[in-house]
C-alpha positions in Angstrom: 6.7 -5.8 8.6 4.1 -4.0 6.5 6.5 -3.3 3.7 7.7 -6.9 3.5 4.1 -8.1 3.5 3.1 -5.8 0.7 6.1 -6.7 -1.4 5.3 -10.4 -1.0 1.7 -9.8 -1.9 2.7 -7.9 -5.0 5.1 -10.6 -6.1 2.5 -13.3 -5.5 -0.1 -11.5 -7.5 2.4 -10.9 -10.4 3.3 -14.6 -10.3 -0.4 -15.5 -10.4 -0.7 -13.6 -13.7 2.7 -14.8 -15.2 2.3 -18.5 -14.3 -0.3 -19.4 -16.9 1.6 -17.5 -19.6 4.8 -19.3 -18.8 3.0 -22.7 -18.6 1.4 -22.1 -22.0 4.8 -21.2 -23.5 6.4 -24.3 -22.1 3.6 -26.6 -23.2 3.5 -25.0 -26.6 7.1 -25.6 -27.2 7.4 -29.1 -25.7 3.9 -30.4 -26.3 4.0 -31.9 -22.8 3.0 -30.7 -19.3 6.0 -32.5 -17.7 8.4 -29.6 -18.0 5.8 -27.1 -16.9 5.2 -29.2 -13.7 9.0 -29.4 -13.1 9.3 -25.6 -13.4 6.4 -25.2 -11.0 8.0 -27.6 -8.6 11.3 -25.8 -8.6 9.5 -22.5 -8.0 7.6 -24.0 -5.2 10.7 -25.5 -3.5 12.5 -22.1 -3.8 9.5 -20.4 -2.2 9.4 -22.9 0.7 13.2 -22.5 1.3 12.9 -18.7 1.3 9.9 -18.8 3.7 11.8 -21.1 6.1 14.9 -18.9 6.2 12.9 -15.7 6.4 10.7 -17.1 9.2 13.8 -17.7 11.4 14.5 -13.9 11.1 10.9 -13.0 12.0 10.9 -15.0 15.2 13.7 -12.8 16.5 11.7 -9.7 15.7 8.7 -11.1 17.5 10.7 -11.8 20.6 12.0 -8.2 20.6 8.5 -6.9 20.1 7.2 -9.1 22.9 9.9 -7.8 25.2 9.1 -4.2 24.3 5.4 -4.7 25.0 6.3 -6.2 28.4 8.5 -3.3 29.3 5.8 -0.9 28.2 3.2 -2.6 30.3 5.5 -2.7 33.4 6.2 1.0 33.0 2.5 1.7 32.8 1.9 -0.2 36.0 4.7 1.7 37.8 3.2 5.0 36.6 -0.2 3.9 37.8 1.1 3.0 41.2 3.0 6.3 41.6 -0.1 8.3 40.7 -2.1 6.8 43.5 
């Protein structure tokens, strides 16, 4: 989880620096913001689709983690009962 989060943060920061440069290049060559907004929209929709598909995979991880925590807590309770 931490590695994926750090990679996503790095990519977001790089895109935050690259986006104004690309927008300026597009506006400079076409003298219109229309194509720049279209490119931004395509990048946005690609990001939304990626997030939706990656989120489905993360929910399975959360369920497994939740089950692990439950088993651990149950084992702790059994250990406490046997120590009494």
